[in-house]
Phi, psi and omega in degrees: 000142180279171179290143178296148180292163180298324180298316180293323179293323178294320179296323180293317179296318180301315181294319181297324182274310185289324182301306179300325179297314178297318181298312180296319180298318179291323178298317179297320182298315180286326180296320185253011177054048179275126182240005183293131178293331179292325178296313181297315180299315180294322179298315180297314179299319181295317179296316179297316181297313182292322178295316178295321180297315181294320182288339180290343180272000178289121183285156174272104186294332179295317178294322181295320180292319178297320179295320180295319178296319180294322178294325181290314181283333183077003182228087184302131173054038178239131184292154179296325180297313180295320181295321181294315179298315179297320182298315181292322179295314184293327182296326183261331188285323180051051175101357178283181186292170181294343177266034190290348181248015179286156178225104182267189184291162179299324180299316180292320179297324183277344185243336181290149174303147185302324182286351181259354179267154182280173178295327178293321180289327176294320176297319179295323178298316178295321178300313180296324179297309182291331176294318179294332180274003177076025183269003178050057183291148173222143182278150174264173180259017186279340177065226188260035185264006178088014180265216180272133181263319180227155170231126180240162177253127179258114183291329181295316180268352183052048183209159176272147182238129177274132184238129173251134184238128180232119177260101184249151168288159179299132181114327175277137182232157175283124181256180186294329181295321179293326177295316180294322178296318179295322179299320178288320183293324181296325180293327178295337179258008178071026181256139176271325183255159180207158175228142173246118180249132178216148175278358179251222182226179180244147172285158180299316177300326179293320179296318179295315180296321180295320179296321180290336185251016179057043177247125180276132180257124179238105182254206185296333178293320177291321178301314184285330184264338184239301188292309183292318175300321177297319180297317179298321178296319180294323179298316179290321183293321183262003181053051182273343185294000000 
């Protein structure tokens, strides 16, 4: 059975309060032989007033439950679907636009300014780069959870390399925690070596930690000296401009 409605609960409280008042008032009237019409009228008004006053304190449980749900989710009146989408975007975008997970055509990825492409498109750009270099890149199924994004084959080391890619706005940097996370993630893929690629920079502690864990750091200097020049060559070669 469901909970009684607020109306029924108010009626019950009203009866519990007003009923005894009327009973006691009538008992007093018969005990002392009171026949004044004013007494009866006043008794009824008093009982009605006290019953109404008591029933007005009955809370609206629906509002209370909604408030509790909003406090739990932390997002008042926002659907779970919308919250999930926003959550996944923010986790990967790190300050990029609300369209941070879009994936446009190869032409747009190869020609748009780096700051205008999404993190997915930045990952795709890195994929195309390693593919052109004969590294046989393959995507993982980990998505935006902070794990490994690509795995490439390095002919020089005759080994596979786990790659984590972060497209950050200027000012955000790769810290030591992300290096440690990548070190754990690479082992899950059976890789000894790893690379961290970012459109931003690394903190000094992160660089030291990466060196200790055999992780190659490729920041904005690598982007400007390797990735972007290669992209410009491809644009001219394929007449994408």
